[in-house]
C-alpha positions in Angstrom: 4.1 -56.5 6.5 3.3 -59.6 4.3 4.6 -57.7 1.1 7.8 -56.6 3.0 8.5 -60.2 3.7 7.9 -61.3 0.2 9.9 -58.4 -1.2 12.7 -58.2 1.4 11.7 -54.6 2.4 10.8 -53.0 5.7 8.4 -50.2 4.6 5.7 -51.2 7.2 8.0 -50.4 10.1 7.3 -46.7 9.8 3.7 -47.5 10.5 3.9 -50.0 13.3 6.5 -48.3 15.5 5.3 -47.1 19.0 3.3 -43.9 18.3 3.2 -44.6 14.6 0.2 -44.5 12.3 -1.0 -47.9 13.3 -1.6 -46.7 16.8 -3.2 -43.6 15.6 -5.6 -45.3 13.3 -8.9 -47.3 13.6 -6.6 -50.4 13.4 -5.0 -49.7 16.8 -7.2 -52.3 18.6 -5.6 -55.0 16.4 -2.2 -56.6 16.8 -0.2 -55.9 13.6 1.5 -59.3 13.8 -1.9 -61.1 14.1 -3.3 -59.0 11.1 -0.1 -60.0 9.1 -0.7 -63.7 9.9 -4.4 -63.4 8.8 -3.2 -61.8 5.5 -0.7 -64.7 5.0 -3.5 -67.3 5.5 -5.7 -65.5 3.0 -3.0 -65.2 0.5 -2.2 -68.9 0.8 -5.8 -69.8 0.4 -6.2 -67.7 -2.7 -2.9 -69.2 -4.2 -4.2 -72.7 -3.6 -7.6 -71.8 -5.1 -6.0 -70.4 -8.2 -3.7 -73.5 -8.5 -6.7 -75.8 -8.1 -8.6 -73.9 -10.8 -5.6 -74.0 -13.1 -5.5 -77.8 -12.6 -9.0 -78.4 -13.8 -11.7 -76.6 -12.0 -13.7 -76.3 -8.8 -14.2 -79.7 -7.3 -16.8 -78.4 -4.9 -19.2 -77.5 -7.7 -18.4 -80.2 -10.1 -16.8 -78.2 -12.9 
């Protein structure tokens, strides 16, 4: 769903419809929208970390 948002597609919809693969998988106990929000946060963290590294290193480790 995160990639769909970034690319302007809707490929995940086939999996998240009622009775779809999401509901039939081990992920069924998780809310797809919550999982998407978690992926967005992880990607934002990773992007910030990469940007910070490109600007001169990891400030937490004194490099």
